[in-house]
C-alpha positions in Angstrom: 132.2 125.7 85.0 134.7 124.2 86.2 134.3 121.2 83.4 133.1 121.1 80.0 129.8 118.6 80.1 127.6 117.7 77.3 124.1 117.5 77.8 123.2 114.3 75.4 119.1 114.9 75.9 119.0 118.9 74.7 122.0 119.0 72.6 124.1 121.0 74.2 127.4 121.6 75.6 128.2 123.6 77.8 132.1 124.5 77.8 134.9 125.1 81.0 134.4 128.5 82.1 132.7 131.5 83.0 129.4 131.5 81.1 126.6 134.8 81.1 123.7 133.1 80.0 120.1 133.8 78.9 116.8 132.5 80.8 115.9 129.8 77.7 120.1 128.7 78.5 120.3 129.5 82.6 116.5 126.9 82.2 118.6 124.7 80.4 121.3 124.6 81.8 119.8 124.2 85.6 117.1 121.2 84.0 120.5 118.8 82.8 119.9 115.7 84.1 121.9 113.4 81.4 125.6 113.6 81.5 126.3 115.2 84.9 128.9 112.4 87.0 127.0 112.7 90.4 123.8 113.3 88.3 120.7 114.5 90.7 123.2 116.9 93.5 125.0 117.6 90.4 122.3 119.5 89.2 120.8 120.8 92.1 124.9 122.5 92.4 123.4 124.5 89.4 120.9 125.1 90.4 121.9 127.0 93.3 124.4 128.7 90.8 121.6 130.1 88.9 120.3 131.2 92.3 123.6 132.3 92.9 124.1 135.0 89.7 120.8 136.1 89.7 121.6 137.1 93.5 124.3 138.4 92.2 122.9 140.5 89.3 120.2 141.7 91.7 122.5 143.0 94.6 124.1 144.9 91.9 120.7 146.4 90.9 119.9 147.4 94.4 123.7 149.1 95.1 123.5 151.3 91.5 123.1 154.5 91.9 120.4 155.1 88.9 116.7 154.6 90.0 115.8 152.9 86.6 118.1 149.6 87.7 116.2 150.1 91.3 112.8 150.0 89.6 113.4 147.0 87.3 114.7 144.7 89.9 111.3 145.8 92.0 109.5 145.0 88.8 110.9 142.0 87.8 110.0 140.5 91.2 106.4 142.0 91.7 105.5 141.0 89.0 107.1 137.1 89.2 106.9 136.4 93.2 103.6 136.4 95.2 103.2 137.3 98.9 100.8 137.3 101.8 98.2 140.3 101.8 100.3 141.3 105.1 103.3 142.0 103.1 102.9 145.7 102.4 104.7 148.6 100.5 106.9 149.1 103.5 107.8 146.0 104.9 109.7 145.8 100.5 111.6 148.5 101.5 113.1 147.3 104.3 113.6 144.0 102.9 115.7 146.5 99.4 117.5 148.8 102.1 118.4 145.8 104.0 119.4 143.5 100.9 121.4 146.2 99.8 124.9 145.7 102.5 124.5 142.1 101.3 127.4 139.7 99.8 127.1 137.0 97.4 130.2 135.5 99.0 128.5 135.0 102.6 125.6 133.8 102.1 125.9 129.7 102.4 123.2 127.5 100.1 122.2 124.9 101.5 121.0 121.3 100.4 118.1 119.0 102.5 120.1 116.0 104.3 119.9 113.0 102.3 120.8 109.4 103.1 121.6 108.1 98.9 120.0 107.7 95.7 117.8 104.8 94.4 114.8 103.7 92.4 110.9 103.5 92.7 110.3 101.4 89.7 111.1 103.0 86.9 112.0 107.1 88.7 115.1 107.8 90.1 114.3 109.5 93.5 116.8 111.1 96.8 115.8 109.1 99.9 116.1 112.1 102.8 117.1 112.0 105.8 114.7 112.6 108.4 115.8 113.5 111.7 118.8 115.9 110.3 116.2 117.4 108.1 114.6 117.9 111.5 116.9 119.1 113.1 117.8 121.2 109.7 114.5 122.5 110.5 114.4 123.5 114.4 117.7 125.2 113.1 115.4 128.0 110.3 112.7 128.5 113.6 115.2 129.6 116.3 117.4 131.0 113.4 120.6 128.9 113.9 121.4 127.5 110.7 124.6 128.5 111.4 125.0 126.6 113.6 122.8 124.0 111.8 125.5 123.8 109.2 129.1 124.0 111.4 127.6 120.7 112.7 127.0 119.3 109.6 129.9 120.2 107.3 129.4 120.1 103.8 130.1 117.1 101.8 129.4 116.4 97.8 125.8 116.9 98.6 126.0 119.5 100.5 129.3 121.9 98.8 129.5 124.7 96.8 127.1 125.5 93.9 129.6 124.7 90.2 
């Protein structure tokens, strides 16, 4: 963590520096709403950090020469992920083999483009930029996300995970 932050709602202090979190701690960290300088933007970055950490751990398991480590990962995935009926065992095997060469440092996390923040009644809200989101989803459909991201430099709303 880049700095020490207190979650006054859950009475937790997240100290500056590298952390290893269990599942309950990861949920608290990723759900924190209070005490973050950029509010929901920081919350998104925290959630991305958790996903990045899970990806790093998963990729380490996939690169392991231990069948047990790979089995444990696949077991956790099949207990927590739902896929359509057309996805077969061979598809999962191919995905696992493809993922072994992935590097977490090469992954880019994006956040839906936003216009700003506001309130709707008592609720804090984030307003999406509809035009930019159409362009992003078109890039996803056409497999041109890298090009879209290059033309939409990361700002505080789309910065790297904490």
